[in-house]
N, C-alpha and C positions, 0 to 999 in steps of 0.2 A: 890155194888161190894166190895168184901172182898180183901183188898190189903195186908193182913198179910201173905198170903202164896205165893209161887212162881208163881202159875198160875194167881192169881189176879194181882201181880206186872207186869207180862208179858202182860196181857190184858191192864193194865193201861198204860204201856209204848207204846204199839202198838197204842192205841187211841191217845196218845200224838204225836207220830211220824206222824200219818195220819193228825192230825190237823196242825202240823208244815208244812207238805208238802202242804196242801191246802192253807195255808197262803202265802207260798213262790210262789205258782202259781198265787195267786191274785196280789201280789206285782210285779211279772214279767209281768203280763198282763197290770198292770197300767203303768209300765215303757215303755212298748211297745206302748201303746196308746199315752203317752206323746211324745214319739219320733216321732210317725207317725203324730201327730198334729203339731209338730214343723216343720216337713218336708213339711207340707201343708201351712206353714206360720203362724200358730196360735201361739200366745204368751200368756202364762198363767200369772196369778198374777194380782195384783191390778194395774190399770193405774197410771202413774206418775201424781203427783199433779201439777207440774209446767212444762211448755214447755221450750225448750232451749232459746227462746226469753225472757221469764219471768226471767229465771236464769241470762241471760246477763244483763237485766235491773236491777235486784236486785244487781248484782255485781257492776254495775256502781253506783247505789245509795249508796251501802255500802262503796265504796272507796271514794265517794265525801262527805259523811256525817259521816264518822267514828268519834268517836267510837260508837255512838248509833243512827244509821240511821233509825231504824224501831221503836223506842220507842214511837213516837207520833201516829203511825198508828196501830189501833187495829188488823186489818187483812190485812197486806200488800199482794198485788197480789191475794187477795181472798183466801188465805190459812193461816194457823196458823204461827205465827212468828217463831216457832221452825222449821217448814218445810223450811222456807226461809233460816234460818241459817244452817240447815242440808245440803241443796244444795250448800251453800257457803263454807262449811268446807272442806279445802283441804285434811285433814286426814281422811275424811269420806269414809269408804269402799263402801258405796252405792252411792257415787257421780257418776254422769254420767248415772243414770238410768232414765233420763228424756225422755219424748216422743219426 
């Protein structure tokens, strides 16, 4: 396609507009599908690594053995040490995403 002339540029822009329209239709359909799945009770994403019970136990262990309660345990609660601390961090925006 020769885009140096006005006709070539017009065709190029039309193809671009059609592709953009198709992409927006796909995104819209994906959003509708996610909304419908949520309405049916489906939850997307990775499952939480720790349950509320485990978080409570970790909080008790942390307060009882501060400042380094998990230093002797290589994988406390069967998850990485960073995961435990992430669930205990009060400033963590993802806190509360436990199952």
